[in-house]
C-alpha positions as CSV (number, residue, x, y, z in Angstrom):
1,M,15.8,1.3,4.9
2,I,12.3,1.8,5.9
3,T,9.3,-0.8,6.0
4,V,6.0,0.3,6.6
5,K,2.4,-2.0,6.6
6,V,-0.5,-1.0,6.6
7,T,-3.9,-2.8,6.8
8,Y,-7.4,-2.0,6.4
9,T,-10.6,-2.9,5.4
10,V,-13.5,-1.9,2.9
11,K,-17.0,-2.3,2.7
12,A,-17.7,-5.0,0.1
13,S,-19.5,-2.6,-2.0
14,F,-16.3,-0.7,-2.4
15,A,-14.0,-4.0,-2.8
16,Q,-13.8,-4.2,-6.4
17,Q,-13.7,-0.3,-7.2
18,N,-10.4,-0.4,-4.4
19,L,-8.9,-3.2,-6.4
20,Q,-9.1,-1.5,-9.6
21,N,-7.7,1.8,-8.0
22,I,-4.8,-0.5,-6.4
23,Q,-3.8,-1.4,-10.3
24,K,-4.2,2.0,-11.1
25,F,-1.2,3.4,-8.6
26,M,0.7,-0.1,-9.0
27,E,1.3,1.0,-12.8
28,D,3.0,3.9,-11.9
29,F,4.8,2.3,-9.3
30,K,6.4,0.0,-11.4
31,K,7.9,2.8,-13.3
32,M,9.8,3.9,-10.2
33,E,12.9,2.5,-8.6
34,G,14.4,2.3,-5.1
35,F,11.4,0.6,-3.5
36,Q,9.3,-2.6,-3.3
37,Y,5.7,-2.7,-2.8
38,A,3.0,-5.3,-2.4
39,V,-0.5,-5.7,-1.9
40,Y,-2.6,-8.7,-0.6
41,T,-6.0,-9.3,0.6
42,S,-7.5,-11.2,3.2
43,N,-10.1,-14.4,2.6
44,D,-13.0,-12.1,3.0
45,G,-11.7,-10.1,-0.2
46,N,-12.6,-6.9,1.7
47,T,-9.2,-6.7,4.1
48,F,-6.0,-5.4,2.0
49,T,-2.6,-5.3,3.6
50,H,0.0,-3.2,1.6
51,I,3.6,-4.0,2.5
52,S,6.5,-1.2,1.2
53,H,10.3,-1.3,1.4
54,H,11.8,2.1,0.8
55,T,15.7,2.5,0.5
56,N,15.1,6.2,2.5
57,E,13.0,8.8,3.3
58,D,13.5,10.6,0.0
59,I,12.0,7.7,-1.8
60,Q,9.3,7.2,0.6
61,K,8.3,11.0,0.0
62,A,8.5,10.3,-3.8
63,V,6.1,7.2,-3.8
64,L,3.5,9.0,-1.1
65,S,3.3,11.9,-3.3
66,V,2.3,9.8,-6.7
67,P,-1.0,11.3,-8.1
68,S,-2.6,8.1,-8.5
69,F,-1.5,7.1,-4.8
70,L,-2.9,10.1,-3.4
71,A,-6.1,9.6,-5.4
72,F,-6.3,5.9,-4.4
73,Q,-6.1,6.9,-0.3
74,Q,-8.5,9.8,-1.2
75,Q,-11.3,7.5,-2.5
76,R,-10.4,4.6,0.0
77,D,-11.0,6.9,2.9
78,A,-14.1,8.6,1.3
79,S,-15.6,5.3,0.9
80,G,-16.6,4.5,4.3
81,L,-13.6,2.3,6.0
82,I,-14.8,-0.2,8.3
83,G,-12.2,1.0,11.2
84,A,-8.9,3.1,10.7
85,P,-6.4,2.0,8.4
86,Q,-3.8,0.1,10.7
87,I,-0.1,1.3,10.3
88,E,2.8,-0.6,11.4
89,V,6.6,0.5,10.6
90,L,8.7,-2.6,10.6
91,K,12.0,-3.7,12.0
92,S,13.6,-6.0,9.5
93,I,15.5,-9.1,11.5
94,D,16.8,-11.1,8.6
95,S,15.7,-12.3,5.0
96,V,16.8,-15.0,2.8
97,R,17.3,-13.1,-0.2
98,P,17.8,-9.1,-0.1
99,V,14.7,-7.3,-0.1
100,L,16.3,-4.5,-1.6
């Protein structure tokens, strides 16, 4: 399993558009199998955290190539992020319930 956490902060003026863009790609993601994906926002409303769990590299590549997700990334990056996205690959230790 591959688990990735991405955290980034957008300008307040772009936060609402970012939420709309997330909803677009999440609609497409919900039609796919073999992974779990969740998005969170911090109390400031401008900092977002995406956590993805992929069963394998092929699934991860398929997810990362979804057109609505690519459009989301492009618009997010062009909006003038506050700092670069922080990307972490996580190693699972244990879970109360199976993640995948």
